[in-house]
C-alpha positions as CSV (number, residue, x, y, z in Angstrom):
1,M,0.0,-0.1,0.2
2,G,2.9,2.4,0.6
3,L,3.7,2.1,-3.3
4,L,0.3,3.3,-4.0
5,S,-0.1,6.2,-1.2
6,D,3.4,7.6,-1.3
7,P,4.3,9.9,-4.1
8,K,8.0,9.6,-3.6
9,S,7.8,5.5,-3.9
10,R,5.4,5.8,-7.0
11,E,8.0,7.9,-8.8
12,R,10.6,5.4,-8.3
13,F,8.9,3.0,-8.9
14,S,7.9,4.5,-12.3
15,R,11.7,5.5,-12.9
16,I,12.9,2.3,-12.4
17,A,10.2,0.5,-14.4
18,A,11.1,3.2,-17.4
19,Q,14.8,3.2,-17.2
20,Y,15.2,-0.5,-16.7
21,N,12.2,-1.7,-18.5
22,S,13.8,-4.0,-21.5
23,T,16.2,-5.5,-18.5
24,L,13.4,-6.1,-16.4
25,C,11.2,-7.9,-19.1
26,F,14.5,-9.8,-20.5
27,I,15.1,-11.3,-16.5
28,A,11.5,-12.0,-16.0
29,Y,10.6,-14.0,-19.2
30,V,13.9,-16.0,-19.2
31,A,13.2,-16.7,-15.1
32,G,9.7,-18.1,-15.9
33,I,10.7,-20.2,-19.0
34,V,13.8,-21.8,-17.1
35,W,11.8,-22.2,-13.8
36,F,8.9,-23.7,-15.7
37,L,11.8,-26.1,-17.4
38,A,13.2,-27.1,-14.3
39,L,9.8,-28.8,-13.3
40,A,10.5,-31.5,-15.4
41,Y,13.6,-32.2,-13.4
42,K,13.2,-34.8,-10.2
43,P,14.5,-32.4,-7.5
44,F,12.0,-29.5,-8.8
45,N,8.5,-31.7,-8.8
46,H,7.0,-34.4,-6.3
47,K,6.2,-37.7,-5.8
48,T,2.8,-39.1,-6.5
49,Y,0.8,-40.3,-3.4
50,F,-2.6,-41.1,-2.5
51,S,-4.8,-38.6,-0.8
52,E,-7.9,-40.6,-0.6
53,N,-7.1,-43.2,2.1
54,A,-10.5,-45.4,1.3
55,L,-9.4,-46.3,-2.1
56,L,-6.9,-49.2,-0.4
57,P,-5.5,-50.2,-3.6
58,G,-4.1,-53.7,-4.2
59,L,-5.3,-54.8,-0.5
60,V,-7.4,-57.5,-1.6
61,E,-6.2,-60.7,-3.9
62,G,-7.7,-60.5,-7.2
63,K,-9.8,-63.6,-8.2
64,F,-10.2,-63.1,-12.0
65,R,-10.1,-66.4,-13.9
66,G,-12.2,-65.4,-17.0
67,E,-9.5,-64.9,-19.5
68,N,-11.0,-68.0,-21.8
69,M,-14.5,-66.6,-21.6
70,A,-12.9,-63.1,-22.9
71,S,-10.9,-64.8,-25.4
72,R,-14.0,-66.8,-26.9
73,L,-16.6,-63.7,-27.1
74,S,-13.8,-61.5,-28.7
75,E,-13.6,-64.3,-31.5
76,A,-17.5,-64.5,-31.9
77,M,-17.8,-60.7,-32.1
78,K,-14.9,-60.7,-34.7
79,D,-16.5,-63.3,-36.9
80,I,-19.8,-61.3,-36.6
81,K,-17.6,-58.0,-37.6
82,N,-16.2,-59.7,-40.7
83,V,-19.6,-60.6,-41.8
84,T,-20.8,-57.0,-41.6
85,R,-17.5,-54.9,-41.7
86,D,-18.7,-51.7,-42.4
87,G,-22.5,-52.5,-41.1
88,P,-23.9,-51.0,-37.7
89,M,-22.9,-52.5,-34.3
90,P,-24.9,-56.1,-33.6
91,V,-27.3,-54.9,-31.2
92,A,-29.0,-57.7,-30.8
93,W,-26.3,-60.1,-30.5
94,V,-24.5,-57.6,-27.7
95,V,-27.6,-57.7,-25.9
96,N,-28.2,-61.3,-25.5
97,Q,-24.6,-61.7,-24.3
98,F,-25.5,-59.1,-21.2
99,R,-28.9,-61.0,-20.6
100,S,-27.6,-64.3,-20.4
101,L,-25.3,-63.2,-17.6
102,G,-28.7,-62.1,-15.9
103,L,-27.7,-58.3,-16.2
104,D,-30.4,-55.6,-16.5
105,T,-29.9,-54.6,-20.2
106,Y,-30.8,-52.0,-22.0
107,T,-30.3,-49.8,-25.5
108,Q,-30.6,-46.3,-26.2
109,E,-31.1,-44.9,-29.8
110,Y,-29.7,-41.2,-30.7
111,I,-29.7,-39.0,-33.6
112,Q,-26.9,-36.0,-33.8
113,T,-27.2,-33.0,-36.1
114,I,-24.1,-31.5,-37.4
115,P,-24.8,-28.0,-38.8
116,I,-22.5,-28.7,-41.8
117,P,-24.7,-29.0,-45.0
118,Q,-24.5,-32.1,-47.3
119,S,-24.8,-32.2,-50.8
120,S,-28.8,-31.5,-52.3
121,S,-28.6,-34.7,-54.5
122,K,-27.7,-36.8,-51.6
123,A,-30.2,-35.1,-49.2
124,K,-33.0,-35.8,-51.7
125,E,-31.8,-39.2,-52.3
126,Q,-32.0,-40.2,-48.8
127,G,-35.3,-38.2,-48.0
128,K,-33.4,-36.1,-45.0
129,D,-32.7,-32.5,-44.5
130,M,-29.8,-30.5,-45.7
131,F,-27.8,-31.5,-42.6
132,V,-25.2,-33.8,-41.9
133,T,-26.7,-36.2,-39.4
134,V,-24.9,-39.2,-37.3
135,N,-27.1,-41.8,-35.8
136,G,-26.5,-45.0,-33.4
137,T,-27.5,-46.9,-30.6
138,N,-25.8,-47.8,-27.2
139,V,-26.0,-51.0,-25.5
140,Y,-25.5,-51.0,-21.6
141,A,-26.3,-53.2,-18.9
142,I,-26.3,-52.7,-15.4
143,L,-25.1,-55.0,-12.2
144,R,-27.2,-54.1,-9.2
145,A,-25.3,-53.7,-6.0
146,P,-27.0,-56.3,-3.5
147,R,-25.7,-54.4,-0.3
148,T,-27.2,-50.9,-1.5
149,A,-30.3,-49.1,-3.1
150,S,-28.6,-48.3,-6.2
151,T,-27.3,-44.6,-4.8
152,E,-23.8,-45.0,-6.5
153,A,-22.5,-46.8,-9.8
154,I,-19.1,-46.9,-11.6
155,V,-19.0,-47.3,-15.2
156,L,-16.8,-49.6,-17.7
157,C,-17.3,-48.6,-21.0
158,A,-15.8,-49.1,-24.1
159,P,-16.5,-47.9,-27.9
160,Y,-17.6,-50.3,-30.4
161,K,-14.8,-48.6,-32.8
162,H,-11.5,-47.3,-32.0
163,Y,-11.3,-43.8,-31.5
164,I,-8.4,-43.0,-34.0
165,T,-8.0,-46.0,-36.4
166,N,-11.8,-46.9,-36.4
167,E,-10.9,-50.7,-36.0
168,H,-13.4,-52.7,-34.3
169,N,-13.0,-53.2,-30.3
170,H,-14.0,-56.8,-30.0
171,H,-11.1,-57.4,-27.6
172,A,-12.5,-54.9,-25.1
173,F,-15.9,-56.2,-25.3
174,G,-14.8,-59.8,-24.9
175,L,-13.1,-58.7,-21.5
176,M,-15.8,-56.6,-20.2
177,V,-18.3,-59.5,-20.5
178,A,-16.1,-61.8,-18.9
179,L,-15.4,-59.0,-15.8
180,A,-19.4,-58.7,-15.7
181,A,-19.6,-62.8,-15.4
182,H,-16.9,-62.7,-12.7
183,F,-18.7,-59.8,-10.6
184,R,-21.9,-61.1,-10.9
185,K,-20.7,-64.1,-8.7
186,S,-19.4,-61.7,-5.9
187,S,-21.7,-59.9,-3.2
188,Y,-19.2,-57.4,-1.8
189,W,-20.1,-54.7,-4.0
190,S,-21.7,-51.7,-2.7
191,K,-22.1,-49.9,-5.6
192,D,-23.9,-51.0,-9.3
193,I,-21.6,-51.3,-11.9
194,I,-22.7,-50.0,-15.5
195,F,-21.1,-51.9,-18.8
196,L,-21.3,-49.9,-21.5
197,L,-20.9,-50.4,-25.2
198,V,-20.8,-47.0,-27.1
199,D,-21.9,-46.8,-30.7
200,K,-19.8,-43.7,-32.8
201,D,-17.5,-42.7,-29.9
202,E,-17.7,-39.0,-28.5
203,V,-21.6,-38.4,-30.1
204,G,-23.0,-42.0,-28.4
205,M,-21.0,-41.3,-25.0
206,E,-22.4,-37.8,-25.1
207,A,-26.3,-38.8,-25.7
208,W,-25.9,-41.6,-23.3
209,L,-24.6,-38.9,-20.5
210,Q,-27.0,-36.0,-21.5
211,E,-30.1,-38.3,-21.1
212,Y,-28.8,-40.1,-17.9
213,H,-28.5,-36.3,-16.4
214,Y,-31.7,-35.2,-17.9
215,A,-29.5,-32.7,-20.1
216,K,-30.9,-31.9,-23.5
217,T,-29.5,-30.0,-26.5
218,P,-31.2,-28.8,-29.7
219,L,-28.9,-30.8,-31.9
220,L,-28.8,-34.1,-30.1
221,K,-31.6,-36.0,-29.9
222,S,-32.1,-39.6,-28.1
223,S,-34.6,-41.8,-26.8
224,P,-34.9,-42.0,-22.8
225,L,-33.0,-44.4,-20.8
226,H,-35.4,-47.1,-19.5
227,G,-32.7,-48.2,-16.8
228,R,-30.8,-46.1,-14.4
229,S,-28.7,-46.2,-11.4
230,G,-27.5,-43.8,-9.1
231,S,-24.6,-41.1,-9.0
232,I,-21.9,-42.2,-11.1
233,Q,-18.4,-41.7,-8.9
234,A,-16.0,-42.8,-11.8
235,A,-15.6,-44.3,-15.2
236,I,-12.9,-46.4,-17.0
237,N,-12.9,-46.9,-20.8
238,L,-11.1,-49.4,-22.5
239,E,-9.5,-49.7,-25.7
240,L,-7.7,-53.0,-26.8
241,N,-5.9,-53.7,-30.6
242,T,-5.4,-57.1,-29.5
243,D,-5.6,-59.8,-27.0
244,Q,-1.9,-59.5,-26.1
245,V,-0.4,-56.4,-25.3
246,S,2.8,-55.1,-23.9
247,H,1.8,-52.0,-21.9
248,F,-1.3,-49.9,-21.3
249,N,-1.6,-46.3,-22.4
250,V,-3.0,-44.1,-20.2
251,K,-5.2,-41.5,-21.6
252,L,-6.4,-38.5,-19.3
253,E,-7.2,-35.2,-21.3
254,G,-10.8,-34.9,-21.5
255,L,-12.9,-32.4,-22.8
256,N,-11.7,-28.4,-22.9
257,G,-8.5,-29.4,-20.9
258,L,-10.4,-31.2,-18.2
259,L,-8.3,-33.8,-16.3
260,P,-9.4,-36.6,-13.7
261,N,-8.6,-36.2,-10.1
262,L,-5.0,-37.6,-9.5
263,D,-6.0,-40.2,-7.1
264,L,-7.6,-42.1,-9.9
265,V,-4.6,-41.7,-12.2
266,N,-2.4,-43.1,-9.4
267,L,-4.6,-46.1,-8.7
268,V,-4.8,-47.2,-12.1
269,V,-0.6,-46.7,-12.2
270,Q,-0.3,-48.6,-8.9
271,L,-2.5,-51.5,-9.7
272,C,-0.6,-52.0,-13.1
273,N,2.6,-52.2,-11.6
274,R,1.2,-54.7,-8.7
275,E,0.4,-56.9,-11.8
276,R,3.6,-56.3,-13.5
277,V,2.0,-54.6,-16.5
278,Q,3.8,-51.7,-17.8
279,V,1.9,-48.2,-18.2
280,L,3.1,-45.3,-20.3
281,L,1.7,-41.9,-20.5
282,H,1.5,-40.4,-24.2
283,Q,3.4,-43.7,-25.1
284,Q,6.6,-42.5,-23.0
285,S,8.2,-44.7,-20.9
286,D,9.4,-43.4,-17.2
287,P,13.1,-42.9,-17.3
288,F,15.7,-44.9,-15.7
289,P,17.7,-44.0,-14.1
290,T,15.5,-41.4,-12.6
291,E,18.0,-38.7,-12.6
292,G,20.3,-37.0,-14.9
293,W,20.2,-35.2,-18.2
294,P,18.9,-38.1,-20.2
295,A,16.1,-38.3,-17.3
296,F,15.4,-34.5,-17.6
297,E,15.0,-34.9,-21.5
298,Q,12.2,-37.9,-21.3
299,N,10.6,-36.2,-18.4
300,L,10.2,-33.0,-20.5
301,K,9.3,-34.9,-23.7
302,T,6.2,-36.2,-21.5
303,M,5.3,-33.4,-19.9
304,S,5.5,-31.5,-23.3
305,L,3.2,-33.8,-25.3
306,M,0.8,-33.6,-22.6
307,M,0.7,-29.8,-22.7
308,L,0.2,-30.1,-26.2
309,H,-2.7,-32.8,-26.0
310,Q,-4.7,-30.7,-23.0
311,A,-4.2,-27.1,-25.2
312,T,-6.4,-28.8,-28.2
313,G,-9.3,-28.9,-25.7
314,M,-10.4,-32.3,-27.6
315,P,-10.6,-35.7,-25.8
316,N,-8.3,-38.2,-26.8
317,G,-10.5,-40.9,-25.7
318,I,-14.5,-41.2,-24.9
319,H,-13.8,-40.7,-21.2
320,G,-13.2,-36.9,-21.8
321,M,-17.2,-36.5,-22.1
322,F,-17.4,-38.0,-18.3
323,L,-15.1,-35.0,-17.1
324,R,-17.9,-32.6,-18.1
325,Y,-20.5,-34.1,-15.7
326,H,-17.9,-34.0,-12.6
327,I,-17.2,-37.7,-13.0
328,E,-13.6,-39.1,-12.9
329,A,-12.6,-41.1,-15.7
330,L,-9.8,-42.2,-17.9
331,T,-9.0,-44.6,-20.9
332,L,-6.9,-47.5,-20.8
333,E,-5.3,-48.3,-24.2
334,G,-3.9,-51.6,-24.8
335,V,-0.9,-51.1,-27.0
336,V,1.3,-54.1,-28.2
337,E,5.0,-53.2,-29.2
338,R,7.1,-55.4,-31.3
339,G,10.4,-57.4,-29.1
340,R,8.8,-56.6,-25.8
341,S,6.9,-59.0,-23.5
342,T,3.0,-59.5,-23.5
343,V,0.3,-60.0,-21.1
344,G,-3.3,-61.3,-22.0
345,F,-6.6,-61.0,-20.9
346,Y,-6.0,-62.8,-17.3
347,R,-3.3,-59.8,-16.3
348,M,-5.6,-57.1,-17.8
349,G,-8.8,-58.5,-16.3
350,R,-6.7,-58.5,-12.6
351,V,-5.9,-54.8,-13.5
352,L,-9.4,-53.9,-14.0
353,E,-10.8,-55.8,-10.8
354,G,-8.3,-54.5,-8.4
355,V,-9.4,-50.5,-9.9
356,F,-12.7,-51.7,-9.4
357,R,-12.7,-53.2,-6.2
358,S,-10.9,-50.1,-5.0
359,L,-13.2,-47.8,-6.4
360,N,-16.0,-50.0,-4.5
361,N,-14.3,-48.6,-1.1
362,L,-15.3,-44.9,-2.0
363,L,-17.1,-43.2,0.6
364,E,-17.4,-40.1,-1.3
365,R,-16.5,-38.6,-4.4
366,F,-13.0,-37.7,-5.1
367,H,-11.9,-34.5,-4.0
368,Q,-8.8,-34.6,-1.7
369,S,-6.1,-35.0,-4.5
370,F,-5.3,-32.4,-7.4
371,F,-7.6,-31.7,-10.3
372,F,-4.9,-29.3,-12.0
373,Y,-1.6,-30.6,-12.6
374,L,1.1,-31.9,-15.3
375,L,2.9,-35.3,-15.1
376,P,6.4,-35.5,-16.4
377,A,6.1,-39.5,-15.5
378,T,3.9,-41.9,-14.2
379,D,4.7,-41.4,-10.3
380,R,6.1,-37.7,-10.6
381,Y,3.8,-34.9,-10.4
382,V,3.7,-30.9,-10.7
383,S,1.0,-29.3,-9.1
384,I,-0.7,-26.1,-9.9
385,G,1.1,-24.3,-7.4
386,M,4.1,-25.2,-8.9
387,Y,3.7,-24.3,-12.4
388,M,1.7,-21.3,-11.8
389,P,4.4,-18.7,-10.9
390,P,6.6,-19.1,-13.6
391,F,3.5,-18.7,-16.0
392,G,3.1,-15.4,-13.8
393,L,6.6,-14.4,-14.6
394,I,5.6,-14.6,-18.3
395,L,2.8,-12.4,-17.8
396,L,4.9,-9.9,-15.8
397,V,6.4,-8.9,-19.3
398,A,3.2,-7.8,-20.3
399,A,2.4,-5.7,-17.4
400,L,5.8,-3.8,-17.3
401,K,6.0,-3.1,-21.0
402,A,2.5,-1.4,-19.9
403,I,3.7,0.4,-17.1
404,A,6.5,1.8,-19.2
405,L,4.1,2.9,-22.2
406,W,1.7,4.3,-19.8
407,I,4.5,6.4,-18.2
408,S,6.0,7.5,-21.3
409,I,2.7,8.9,-22.5
410,G,3.5,12.7,-23.0
411,S,7.0,12.4,-23.5
412,P,8.9,13.0,-26.9
413,D,9.9,9.9,-28.8
414,P,13.6,9.8,-28.9
415,D,13.9,7.4,-32.0
416,I,13.2,8.6,-35.7
417,W,10.5,6.5,-37.3
418,E,10.6,5.6,-41.1
419,G,7.5,5.6,-43.2
420,E,5.7,8.2,-41.5
421,E,2.7,9.8,-43.2
422,N,2.8,13.3,-44.7
423,V,0.7,15.0,-42.2
424,E,0.6,18.3,-40.7
425,I,-0.8,18.4,-37.2
426,E,-1.5,21.8,-36.0
427,H,-2.4,22.3,-32.2
428,I,-5.2,24.7,-31.3
429,Q,-6.6,26.2,-28.4
430,A,-10.3,24.1,-27.3
431,G,-13.2,26.1,-28.6
432,K,-11.0,28.5,-30.8
433,K,-10.7,28.2,-34.6
434,E,-10.1,31.0,-37.3
435,D,-13.2,32.0,-39.4
436,G,-13.8,30.0,-42.5
437,E,-11.7,26.9,-41.4
438,D,-13.1,23.6,-40.8
439,D,-12.1,21.7,-37.4
440,N,-11.3,18.6,-39.0
441,V,-9.4,17.9,-42.1
442,D,-8.2,20.1,-45.1
443,S,-5.6,19.7,-47.6
444,K,-3.2,22.4,-48.9
445,G,-0.4,21.4,-51.3
446,G,-0.5,17.8,-51.3
447,V,-0.5,17.6,-47.6
448,M,-3.1,16.5,-45.2
449,K,-3.7,19.2,-42.1
450,I,-5.3,17.7,-39.2
451,R,-6.6,20.1,-36.7
452,T,-6.8,18.6,-33.5
453,Q,-6.8,20.0,-29.6
454,N,-4.6,17.6,-28.2
455,Y,-1.8,15.7,-30.1
456,S,0.8,15.5,-26.9
457,D,-1.3,13.1,-24.7
458,G,-3.0,10.0,-26.0
459,E,-6.9,10.1,-26.4
460,V,-8.6,7.3,-24.7
461,W,-11.3,7.8,-27.4
462,S,-8.5,6.7,-30.3
463,L,-8.9,3.1,-28.7
464,L,-12.1,2.6,-30.4
465,P,-11.8,2.4,-34.0
466,P,-8.9,-0.5,-33.7
467,L,-10.9,-2.4,-31.0
468,A,-14.3,-2.2,-32.8
469,V,-12.3,-3.4,-36.4
470,C,-10.5,-6.0,-34.6
471,H,-13.2,-7.6,-32.3
472,T,-15.6,-7.5,-35.4
473,A,-13.1,-9.0,-37.3
474,G,-12.8,-12.0,-34.9
475,F,-16.6,-12.2,-34.8
476,V,-16.8,-12.6,-38.6
477,A,-13.9,-15.3,-38.0
478,A,-16.2,-17.2,-35.1
479,L,-18.9,-17.3,-38.0
480,S,-17.0,-17.6,-41.2
481,P,-16.5,-21.6,-41.2
482,M,-20.1,-22.4,-41.0
483,V,-21.1,-19.6,-43.3
484,M,-18.4,-20.9,-45.8
485,S,-19.9,-24.3,-45.8
486,G,-23.0,-23.3,-46.4
487,M,-21.8,-21.1,-49.6
488,G,-19.3,-24.4,-50.7
489,E,-22.3,-26.1,-52.6
490,M,-22.7,-23.0,-55.0
491,F,-19.0,-23.2,-55.7
492,G,-18.8,-26.8,-56.1
493,T,-16.7,-27.2,-52.8
494,K,-17.2,-29.7,-50.2
495,P,-18.7,-28.8,-46.8
496,Y,-15.6,-29.7,-44.7
497,Q,-12.9,-28.0,-47.2
498,A,-15.3,-25.2,-47.4
499,I,-14.8,-24.7,-43.3
500,I,-11.0,-24.8,-43.5
501,L,-11.2,-22.3,-46.2
502,G,-13.7,-20.4,-44.2
503,A,-11.3,-20.3,-41.1
504,T,-8.1,-19.6,-42.8
505,G,-9.4,-17.0,-45.5
506,M,-10.4,-14.9,-43.0
507,F,-7.1,-15.0,-41.2
508,F,-5.5,-13.6,-44.4
509,A,-7.8,-11.3,-45.2
510,S,-7.2,-9.5,-41.9
511,L,-3.8,-8.8,-42.9
512,F,-4.8,-5.9,-44.5
513,M,-6.6,-4.7,-41.6
514,P,-4.5,-1.8,-40.8
515,K,-5.7,-0.1,-43.9
516,T,-9.3,0.0,-42.8
517,I,-8.5,2.2,-39.6
518,K,-8.6,5.8,-40.2
519,T,-9.0,8.5,-37.4
520,R,-10.1,12.0,-38.7
521,R,-10.8,13.7,-35.5
522,L,-8.0,12.3,-33.6
523,A,-4.6,12.3,-34.7
524,C,-2.2,9.4,-34.7
525,T,0.9,10.6,-32.6
526,V,3.5,8.4,-31.1
527,N,1.5,8.9,-27.9
528,T,-1.6,7.6,-29.5
529,L,0.2,4.5,-30.6
530,R,1.8,3.8,-27.0
531,L,-1.9,4.0,-25.9
532,W,-2.8,1.6,-28.1
533,K,0.2,-0.8,-27.3
534,C,-0.5,-0.3,-23.6
535,A,-4.2,-1.4,-23.8
536,A,-3.2,-4.2,-25.9
537,L,-0.6,-5.7,-23.8
538,I,-3.1,-5.4,-20.7
539,L,-5.8,-7.1,-22.9
540,Q,-3.4,-9.7,-23.6
541,A,-2.3,-10.4,-19.9
542,I,-6.0,-10.5,-18.9
543,I,-7.2,-13.2,-21.7
544,L,-4.0,-15.3,-21.2
545,A,-4.7,-15.2,-17.4
546,A,-8.2,-16.3,-17.9
547,T,-7.4,-19.1,-20.1
548,A,-4.7,-20.8,-18.0
549,A,-7.3,-20.5,-15.3
550,A,-9.2,-22.8,-17.2
551,N,-6.5,-24.6,-20.0
552,F,-3.3,-23.9,-18.4
553,S,-1.1,-25.9,-21.5
554,L,-3.2,-23.4,-23.8
555,G,-2.5,-20.2,-22.0
556,M,1.2,-21.4,-21.3
557,L,1.6,-22.4,-25.2
558,L,0.5,-18.9,-26.1
559,A,2.3,-16.9,-23.7
560,V,5.6,-18.3,-24.4
561,A,5.3,-17.4,-27.9
562,M,3.1,-14.3,-28.0
563,V,4.1,-12.2,-25.1
564,P,7.8,-11.6,-26.0
565,V,7.1,-10.7,-29.6
566,C,3.9,-8.5,-28.9
567,A,5.9,-6.5,-26.1
568,M,9.0,-6.3,-28.6
569,V,7.2,-4.8,-31.8
570,R,6.6,-1.4,-32.6
571,P,5.8,0.7,-35.5
572,G,8.4,2.5,-37.7
573,K,11.8,0.4,-38.0
574,W,12.3,-3.1,-39.1
575,R,8.6,-3.4,-40.5
576,F,9.2,-6.6,-42.2
577,F,11.3,-8.4,-39.9
578,Q,8.1,-7.6,-37.3
579,A,6.0,-8.9,-39.8
580,L,7.6,-12.1,-39.9
581,L,7.5,-12.5,-36.1
582,M,4.0,-11.4,-35.8
583,L,2.9,-14.3,-38.5
584,A,5.0,-16.8,-36.7
585,V,2.7,-16.1,-33.2
586,S,-0.4,-15.4,-35.0
587,P,-3.0,-18.4,-34.3
588,F,-2.6,-19.8,-37.4
589,G,1.4,-19.9,-37.1
590,L,1.5,-21.2,-33.7
591,L,-1.2,-24.2,-34.6
592,I,1.5,-24.7,-37.6
593,L,4.6,-24.4,-35.2
594,Y,2.8,-26.4,-32.1
595,T,1.6,-29.4,-34.8
596,A,5.3,-29.5,-36.0
597,L,6.4,-29.8,-32.9
598,Y,4.1,-32.5,-31.4
599,Q,5.1,-34.2,-34.8
600,G,8.7,-34.1,-34.2
601,L,8.2,-35.6,-30.8
602,T,6.0,-38.6,-31.7
603,M,7.0,-39.5,-35.5
604,E,10.0,-40.4,-37.5
605,Y,11.4,-37.9,-40.2
606,R,10.5,-39.1,-43.3
607,G,11.8,-36.1,-45.7
608,F,10.6,-32.6,-46.2
609,F,8.1,-33.7,-48.4
610,E,6.2,-36.6,-46.8
611,S,7.1,-34.9,-43.4
612,G,5.1,-31.4,-44.9
613,T,2.5,-33.4,-46.4
614,Q,1.4,-35.1,-43.2
615,L,1.9,-31.6,-41.0
616,C,-0.6,-30.4,-43.4
617,A,-3.1,-32.8,-43.0
618,I,-2.7,-32.6,-39.1
619,V,-3.4,-28.9,-39.4
620,Y,-6.4,-29.5,-41.7
621,Y,-7.7,-32.2,-39.1
622,N,-7.0,-29.7,-35.9
623,I,-9.1,-26.7,-37.8
624,L,-11.6,-29.1,-38.6
625,S,-12.1,-30.9,-35.4
626,A,-11.7,-27.6,-33.4
627,V,-15.2,-26.0,-35.7
628,V,-16.9,-29.4,-35.8
629,H,-16.6,-30.3,-32.0
630,G,-17.5,-26.9,-31.3
631,Y,-20.9,-27.5,-32.4
632,V,-21.0,-31.2,-31.5
633,L,-19.2,-31.5,-28.3
634,G,-19.3,-28.0,-27.0
635,T,-15.7,-27.1,-26.8
636,W,-14.6,-23.5,-27.0
637,Q,-11.1,-23.5,-28.0
638,Y,-11.9,-22.1,-31.6
639,T,-14.4,-19.8,-30.2
640,L,-11.8,-18.3,-27.6
641,V,-9.4,-18.0,-30.6
642,A,-11.6,-16.3,-33.0
643,L,-13.2,-13.8,-30.3
644,A,-10.2,-13.0,-27.9
645,V,-6.9,-14.0,-28.9
646,F,-7.0,-13.3,-32.8
647,P,-8.5,-9.6,-32.3
648,N,-5.9,-8.9,-30.0
649,W,-3.1,-10.3,-32.2
650,L,-4.9,-8.2,-34.9
651,F,-4.5,-5.1,-32.3
652,F,-0.7,-5.5,-32.4
653,W,-0.4,-6.2,-36.2
654,C,-2.2,-3.0,-36.7
655,I,0.4,-1.2,-34.5
656,V,3.1,-2.6,-36.5
657,F,1.8,-1.3,-39.7
658,K,0.1,1.8,-38.4
659,K,2.3,4.9,-39.5
660,R,2.8,8.0,-37.4
661,D,1.2,11.6,-38.1
662,V,4.2,14.0,-37.5
663,P,3.2,16.7,-35.1
664,V,4.2,19.9,-36.6
665,V,2.9,23.1,-35.4
666,E,2.8,25.9,-37.3
667,N,4.7,29.2,-36.3
668,K,2.2,32.1,-36.4
669,E,4.9,34.4,-37.8
670,E,5.2,32.4,-40.9
671,K,1.6,31.8,-41.1
672,T,1.0,35.8,-40.9
673,K,3.4,36.2,-43.5
674,S,1.7,33.6,-45.8
């Protein structure tokens, strides 16, 4: 408070912030980056632990012996799949398998409307409306707990087809039914267990969850659930490529960057280790030895992959739909790798049995452990209290630069700018003007003269034109994909290609935005541009801070690239170089940059042409997924970028290319002689 109330302290702080601004910004940014990278090193993070003691992981002995039944059912479903390879899910056969165990079995039909126009000829042939529709049928069975009145439940689910490869998930279904038969024999269950086979991945999962929680959306229509249980405490999603796996790949990231409670992750990891089943994060094994430079590199790679996944806001499994309803969930993906020992249904079943036995012990919802964290390894974590301080140091760069600009408003600019407009600004007193002269603009001898009352101080009203133009462009960018998809058929373009053209076309069209910003009454002096950049930096810090609170990885990846460049750019010198930097940190440029980083971390380099083609395909898929998932699943990443990040970047782009008006005060004696 002394800094705010004491004039001497304020003056001292202002002098230091202005005099050493570049040095302070450099130190804050480098310290923030180094601090954050150091969190991947073992001495600077923490070992995972259980906060919920009621879980009691591994306390009981596993009794699962249903591996033969799992193999028989998976082969039977495989034979059905071969008959109807591209057909719908064999609902009747799946229902019979659950009912043969004595479980309460139900089905749910749904239809999802995607607001993307399909070709009119195809719509007329099918007798449907003009929008793309997806329909399917979910099958679920409920094992009622003999000791309670169905007040709580646990879910074991599996997609009918795999999320990425689109291959049938019959091995997971076989193991699911075998576990249901094994659980059916036990009487110690205090929670209902729901076995759910999902059709059409996230769409089917969202349809079931919406109907289970009585939530309705206009684009998703589904039949009511005739069988229900209690409040769902947790869910495990199972994906198996084969009946023999070398390790489990744990998928955590959910919708809009949500993460499950860390206790659930620790539970799965510990039980996998107990059954000698290797568990990986993002296909990355834990380093051994755990200290040293190689271990730091491996931890940093794992943590970076987690951040890149989380920043997209798209779930990497159908478990991500549970997290929106405050249900802790994750996906166990069975992966086989050549040259490594494998385990079969027996070990996998014992892992899942142990997980459900521990979840059965819960007395209340997961709440004690962390919901905001990063994982450099399966047994190490970085909590929100550890990664937020370095993020704050990076945002401090924008704050320090904004303070220095605010202090400098009203002082002359010592640097000579290039490319200045041929404009004279005549300073007049308020309410005084010569007879016959207009108060706005006149021209004389090819020189434009702007008569304004004040050119030495930045006018707050001068912020309105650039803010209005930039945010209007952002609003148009948010609507352009769907508008272009509707117009695509007029030009013979496929709807999905039209979406990409709408999203990217608006970005490139906005590069000419600085030419549209005109200020007639207010002169664009150096102080006006200082005020513009000060406001843009403050707005950027607010946007990034709010983004990091909801999705830290997205906020951090944006801040690392955008903050130093936006704090450094200014109109005048080196416009071409600054333009290249601004294009690199634009939303479109960062998407390409971080996609290339992800590609470099997970894929082998196959030559410039092949890798470049693959990069373009991934960028195309990411843009399309961000737009479509925003309408279908409710992700907000594309909307956030279009309505907040993109207009803020466009504001800086306008500052770089805005030419300064030269303030020239006419001499009264020369004016009288003329």
